[in-house]
KEKE-979978 format. One record per residue: residue number from 1; y, x, z of N, C-alpha, C in turn; residue in one letter. Coordinates in nm, 2 decimals, padded with zeros to 4 digits. Each point is the difference from the previous one (the first is absolute). Layout:
REM residues N
NUM, Y, X, Z, Y, X, Z, Y, X, Z, A .
...
//
This chain:
REM residues 137
1, -00.42, -01.00, -03.86, -00.12, 00.06, 00.04, -00.11, -00.02, -00.10, M .
2, 00.00, -00.12, -00.06, -00.11, -00.03, -00.09, 00.01, 00.09, -00.13, R .
3, 00.12, 00.04, -00.04, 00.02, 00.08, -00.11, -00.06, 00.14, 00.02, R .
4, 00.01, 00.05, 00.13, -00.05, 00.13, 00.03, -00.15, 00.01, -00.02, L .
5, -00.07, -00.10, 00.02, -00.15, 00.00, -00.02, -00.04, -00.06, -00.13, F .
6, 00.09, -00.02, -00.09, -00.03, -00.06, -00.13, -00.06, 00.11, -00.09, S .
7, -00.10, -00.03, -00.08, -00.06, 00.09, -00.10, 00.06, -00.01, -00.13, I .
8, 00.09, -00.10, -00.02, 00.07, -00.01, -00.13, 00.12, 00.10, -00.01, S .
9, 00.04, 00.01, -00.12, 00.11, 00.09, -00.03, 00.09, -00.06, -00.11, Y .
10, 00.12, 00.06, 00.00, 00.09, -00.05, -00.11, 00.04, 00.12, -00.08, T .
11, 00.05, -00.02, -00.12, 00.04, 00.10, -00.09, 00.12, 00.08, 00.07, L .
12, 00.09, -00.08, 00.06, 00.11, 00.06, 00.07, -00.04, 00.10, 00.11, S .
13, -00.10, -00.03, 00.08, -00.05, 00.09, 00.10, -00.06, 00.13, -00.06, S .
14, -00.07, -00.01, -00.11, -00.05, 00.11, -00.07, 00.11, 00.09, -00.06, I .
15, 00.10, -00.06, -00.05, 00.12, 00.07, -00.05, 00.07, 00.08, 00.11, N .
16, 00.02, -00.07, 00.11, 00.07, 00.07, 00.12, -00.09, 00.11, 00.05, W .
17, -00.13, -00.02, 00.01, -00.09, 00.10, 00.05, 00.00, 00.12, -00.10, A .
18, 00.00, -00.03, -00.13, 00.00, 00.11, -00.10, 00.14, 00.08, 00.01, T .
19, 00.11, -00.07, 00.02, 00.13, 00.07, 00.02, -00.01, 00.09, 00.12, L .
20, -00.04, -00.05, 00.12, -00.01, 00.08, 00.12, -00.09, 00.12, -00.02, I .
21, -00.12, -00.02, -00.06, -00.09, 00.11, -00.03, 00.06, 00.11, -00.08, L .
22, 00.06, -00.05, -00.11, 00.07, 00.10, -00.10, 00.11, 00.08, 00.07, R .
23, 00.09, -00.07, 00.07, 00.12, 00.06, 00.06, -00.05, 00.09, 00.12, I .
24, -00.08, -00.06, 00.08, -00.05, 00.08, 00.12, -00.06, 00.13, -00.03, G .
25, -00.10, 00.00, -00.10, -00.07, 00.12, -00.03, 00.09, 00.10, -00.08, F .
26, 00.09, -00.06, -00.09, 00.08, 00.10, -00.07, 00.11, 00.06, 00.08, S .
27, 00.05, -00.07, 00.10, 00.10, 00.06, 00.09, -00.07, 00.10, 00.10, L .
28, -00.12, -00.03, 00.03, -00.07, 00.09, 00.09, -00.04, 00.13, -00.07, A .
29, -00.02, -00.01, -00.14, -00.04, 00.12, -00.07, 00.13, 00.08, -00.04, M .
30, 00.11, -00.06, -00.02, 00.12, 00.07, -00.05, 00.03, 00.13, 00.08, L .
31, 00.00, 00.00, 00.13, 00.03, 00.12, 00.08, -00.09, 00.12, -00.04, P .
32, -00.13, -00.03, -00.03, -00.09, 00.10, -00.04, 00.04, 00.07, -00.13, H .
33, 00.04, -00.08, -00.09, 00.04, 00.05, -00.13, 00.13, 00.06, 00.00, G .
34, 00.10, -00.05, 00.09, 00.13, 00.06, 00.01, -00.01, 00.14, 00.06, Y .
35, -00.08, 00.01, 00.10, -00.02, 00.13, 00.07, -00.06, 00.10, -00.09, Q .
36, -00.09, -00.04, -00.09, -00.05, 00.10, -00.10, 00.10, 00.03, -00.10, K .
37, 00.08, -00.10, -00.04, 00.11, 00.02, -00.10, 00.10, 00.10, 00.05, L .
38, 00.05, -00.03, 00.12, 00.10, 00.09, 00.06, -00.04, 00.14, 00.03, S .
39, -00.13, 00.02, 00.02, -00.05, 00.13, 00.03, -00.09, 00.06, -00.11, N .
40, 00.02, -00.05, -00.12, -00.09, 00.04, -00.12, -00.01, 00.15, -00.01, Y .
41, 00.10, 00.07, 00.00, -00.01, 00.15, -00.02, -00.09, 00.07, 00.10, D .
42, 00.01, -00.04, 00.12, -00.09, 00.06, 00.11, -00.14, -00.05, -00.01, Q .
43, -00.02, -00.13, -00.01, -00.14, -00.05, 00.01, -00.07, 00.00, -00.13, M .
44, 00.06, 00.01, -00.12, -00.07, 00.00, -00.12, -00.09, 00.11, -00.02, S .
45, 00.03, 00.12, 00.06, -00.09, 00.11, -00.01, -00.12, -00.01, 00.08, Q .
46, 00.01, -00.08, 00.11, -00.12, -00.02, 00.10, -00.08, -00.12, -00.03, K .
47, 00.05, -00.08, -00.10, -00.06, -00.13, -00.02, -00.14, 00.01, -00.06, F .
48, -00.08, -00.10, 00.02, -00.14, 00.00, -00.05, 00.00, 00.01, -00.16, M .
49, -00.08, 00.08, -00.06, -00.01, 00.01, -00.14, -00.10, -00.10, -00.05, N .
50, 00.04, -00.12, -00.03, -00.09, -00.10, -00.05, -00.03, 00.01, -00.15, F .
51, -00.13, 00.00, -00.03, -00.06, 00.01, -00.13, 00.05, 00.13, -00.08, L .
52, 00.04, 00.10, 00.07, 00.04, 00.12, -00.06, 00.14, -00.01, -00.07, G .
53, 00.07, -00.10, 00.04, 00.14, -00.01, -00.06, 00.10, 00.09, 00.05, L .
54, -00.03, 00.06, 00.11, 00.10, 00.09, 00.07, 00.06, -00.07, 00.11, G .
55, 00.03, 00.07, 00.11, 00.06, -00.06, 00.11, 00.14, -00.07, -00.02, A .
56, 00.09, 00.07, -00.08, 00.13, -00.07, -00.03, -00.02, -00.13, -00.07, P .
57, -00.09, 00.00, -00.10, -00.02, -00.13, -00.08, -00.06, -00.10, 00.09, T .
58, -00.10, 00.03, 00.08, -00.06, -00.09, 00.09, 00.10, -00.06, 00.10, S .
59, 00.09, 00.09, 00.05, 00.10, -00.05, 00.09, 00.10, -00.10, -00.07, A .
60, 00.04, 00.04, -00.12, 00.08, -00.09, -00.08, -00.06, -00.14, -00.02, A .
61, -00.13, 00.00, -00.03, -00.07, -00.13, -00.02, -00.01, -00.08, 00.13, L .
62, -00.02, 00.07, 00.11, 00.00, -00.07, 00.13, 00.14, -00.06, 00.03, A .
63, 00.10, 00.08, -00.03, 00.14, -00.05, 00.02, 00.03, -00.12, -00.08, I .
64, -00.04, 00.01, -00.13, 00.02, -00.11, -00.09, -00.06, -00.13, 00.05, F .
65, -00.13, 00.01, 00.05, -00.07, -00.12, 00.05, 00.07, -00.04, 00.14, A .
66, 00.01, 00.09, 00.09, 00.04, -00.04, 00.13, 00.15, -00.04, 00.01, E .
67, 00.08, 00.05, -00.08, 00.15, -00.03, 00.01, 00.03, -00.10, -00.11, F .
68, -00.01, 00.04, -00.12, 00.05, -00.08, -00.11, -00.08, -00.13, -00.03, F .
69, -00.13, 00.01, 00.01, -00.09, -00.12, -00.01, 00.02, -00.09, 00.12, C .
70, 00.02, 00.05, 00.12, 00.03, -00.08, 00.11, 00.13, -00.08, -00.02, S .
71, 00.10, 00.06, -00.06, 00.12, -00.08, -00.03, -00.03, -00.11, -00.09, I .
72, -00.07, 00.03, -00.11, -00.04, -00.11, -00.09, -00.08, -00.11, 00.07, L .
73, -00.09, 00.04, 00.08, -00.08, -00.10, 00.07, 00.09, -00.09, 00.09, L .
74, 00.09, 00.06, 00.07, 00.09, -00.08, 00.09, 00.08, -00.10, -00.08, A .
75, 00.04, 00.04, -00.12, 00.08, -00.09, -00.09, -00.09, -00.10, -00.07, L .
76, -00.12, 00.03, 00.00, -00.09, -00.09, -00.08, 00.02, 00.02, -00.15, G .
77, 00.02, 00.12, -00.03, 00.03, 00.04, -00.14, -00.12, 00.08, -00.05, L .
78, -00.06, -00.04, -00.11, -00.12, 00.07, -00.05, -00.10, 00.02, 00.11, F .
79, -00.02, -00.11, 00.07, -00.08, 00.01, 00.13, -00.14, 00.06, -00.02, T .
80, -00.08, -00.06, -00.10, -00.14, 00.04, -00.01, 00.00, 00.14, -00.06, R .
81, 00.09, 00.04, -00.09, 00.00, 00.13, -00.05, 00.04, 00.10, 00.11, I .
82, 00.09, -00.03, 00.08, 00.05, 00.09, 00.11, -00.11, 00.02, 00.11, A .
83, -00.09, -00.10, 00.01, -00.10, 00.02, 00.11, -00.11, 00.10, -00.05, T .
84, -00.01, 00.02, -00.13, -00.11, 00.09, -00.04, 00.02, 00.15, 00.05, I .
85, 00.12, 00.06, -00.02, 00.02, 00.13, 00.06, -00.01, 00.01, 00.14, P .
86, 00.04, -00.11, 00.07, -00.01, -00.01, 00.15, -00.15, 00.00, 00.04, L .
87, -00.08, -00.07, -00.07, -00.14, -00.02, 00.03, -00.07, 00.14, -00.02, I .
88, 00.03, 00.07, -00.11, -00.05, 00.13, -00.03, 00.04, 00.10, 00.11, I .
89, 00.13, 00.00, 00.03, 00.05, 00.09, 00.11, -00.08, -00.02, 00.13, T .
90, -00.02, -00.13, 00.04, -00.06, -00.03, 00.12, -00.15, 00.03, 00.00, M .
91, -00.06, -00.01, -00.12, -00.14, 00.04, -00.01, -00.01, 00.15, 00.02, L .
92, 00.09, 00.08, -00.06, 00.00, 00.15, 00.01, 00.03, 00.03, 00.15, V .
93, 00.09, -00.06, 00.06, 00.04, 00.02, 00.14, -00.12, -00.03, 00.09, A .
94, -00.06, -00.11, -00.01, -00.11, -00.05, 00.09, -00.13, 00.09, -00.03, A .
95, -00.04, 00.02, -00.12, -00.13, 00.05, -00.02, 00.00, 00.15, -00.04, F .
96, 00.11, 00.06, -00.04, 00.00, 00.14, -00.03, 00.08, 00.08, 00.10, M .
97, 00.12, -00.04, 00.04, 00.08, 00.07, 00.09, -00.06, -00.02, 00.14, V .
98, -00.04, -00.12, 00.04, -00.05, -00.02, 00.13, -00.15, -00.02, 00.01, H .
99, -00.07, 00.03, -00.10, -00.14, 00.01, 00.00, -00.08, -00.13, 00.02, G .
100, 00.07, -00.11, -00.03, -00.07, -00.13, 00.01, -00.02, -00.05, 00.14, G .
101, 00.06, 00.06, 00.09, -00.01, -00.04, 00.14, 00.08, -00.13, 00.03, D .
102, -00.04, -00.11, -00.05, 00.08, -00.13, 00.00, 00.02, -00.05, 00.15, I .
103, -00.08, 00.05, 00.09, 00.02, -00.04, 00.14, 00.07, 00.10, 00.08, F .
104, 00.05, 00.11, -00.07, 00.07, 00.11, 00.07, 00.13, 00.03, -00.08, G .
105, 00.00, 00.12, -00.06, 00.12, 00.05, -00.06, 00.04, -00.08, -00.13, E .
106, -00.09, -00.05, -00.07, 00.02, -00.08, -00.12, 00.03, -00.15, 00.02, A .
107, 00.01, -00.04, 00.13, 00.01, -00.14, 00.03, 00.13, -00.06, -00.06, E .
108, 00.11, 00.06, 00.01, 00.13, -00.05, -00.05, 00.00, -00.01, -00.15, M .
109, -00.05, 00.10, -00.07, -00.01, 00.00, -00.14, -00.09, -00.11, -00.05, A .
110, -00.11, -00.02, 00.07, -00.10, -00.11, -00.03, 00.07, -00.13, 00.01, F .
111, 00.08, -00.02, 00.11, 00.07, -00.13, 00.01, 00.10, -00.03, -00.11, H .
112, 00.07, 00.11, -00.04, 00.09, -00.02, -00.12, -00.08, -00.03, -00.12, Y .
113, -00.11, 00.07, -00.02, -00.08, -00.02, -00.12, -00.05, -00.15, -00.01, L .
114, -00.05, -00.05, 00.11, -00.04, -00.14, 00.00, 00.12, -00.09, -00.03, I .
115, 00.11, 00.02, 00.06, 00.12, -00.09, -00.03, 00.04, 00.02, -00.14, A .
116, 00.00, 00.11, -00.06, 00.04, 00.02, -00.14, -00.10, -00.07, -00.10, Y .
117, -00.13, 00.00, 00.03, -00.10, -00.06, -00.08, 00.02, -00.16, 00.01, V .
118, 00.03, -00.04, 00.12, 00.03, -00.15, 00.02, 00.13, -00.04, -00.08, V .
119, 00.10, 00.08, 00.00, 00.12, -00.03, -00.08, -00.03, 00.01, -00.15, I .
120, -00.08, 00.09, -00.04, -00.04, 00.01, -00.14, -00.07, -00.13, -00.04, L .
121, -00.09, -00.05, 00.08, -00.07, -00.13, -00.03, 00.09, -00.12, 00.01, I .
122, 00.08, -00.01, 00.10, 00.09, -00.11, 00.02, 00.12, -00.01, -00.11, L .
123, 00.05, 00.12, -00.03, 00.11, 00.00, -00.09, 00.13, -00.01, 00.09, G .
124, 00.12, -00.01, -00.07, 00.12, 00.01, 00.07, 00.04, -00.13, 00.08, P .
125, -00.05, -00.11, -00.04, 00.04, -00.13, 00.07, 00.13, -00.05, -00.07, G .
126, 00.04, -00.11, 00.05, 00.12, -00.07, -00.06, 00.13, 00.07, 00.04, D .
127, 00.00, 00.07, 00.12, 00.13, 00.06, 00.05, 00.00, 00.14, -00.04, F .
128, 00.02, 00.02, -00.13, 00.00, 00.14, -00.06, 00.08, 00.00, -00.13, S .
129, 00.04, 00.12, -00.04, 00.07, 00.02, -00.13, -00.09, -00.02, -00.11, L .
130, -00.13, 00.02, 00.02, -00.10, -00.03, -00.11, 00.00, -00.14, -00.04, D .
131, 00.01, -00.09, 00.10, 00.01, -00.15, -00.03, 00.13, -00.03, -00.07, K .
132, 00.11, 00.06, 00.04, 00.13, -00.02, -00.07, -00.01, 00.04, -00.15, V .
133, -00.06, 00.12, -00.02, 00.00, 00.05, -00.13, -00.10, -00.08, -00.09, L .
134, -00.11, -00.05, 00.06, -00.09, -00.08, -00.08, 00.05, -00.14, -00.04, N .
135, 00.10, -00.05, 00.08, 00.06, -00.13, -00.04, 00.09, 00.02, -00.13, K .
136, 00.05, 00.12, -00.01, 00.09, 00.02, -00.12, -00.07, 00.04, -00.13, K .
137, -00.13, 00.04, 00.02, -00.08, 00.04, -00.12, -00.06, -00.12, -00.06, I .
//
């Protein structure tokens, strides 16, 4: 019980929390990316045209972030680099697609955005492929 009210922390607890955060949010995002990937032909024409890139290109960038970067994030591989497209995608979703209504339609995108920014700051933690690769370099 004493440990529950403790304000101290260990490196191990931070690494476990980072692992749970990384895997939890990447697995939660994967179905969004997979759904877009499997229905690319139909939805790419209706997708938001971000920065004048065209709807198909914008859809492909969202798929790259939501599906492929989520896989990298779950593995802890190129973690900080993989969070950048996810952060950009969630910024677009929250503030352009859903009009910045972070207490309404944009709430979920805003939650993902916060989590991805935290992961960018924390890094991958010890339980990651990044850690394994950095030991060999």
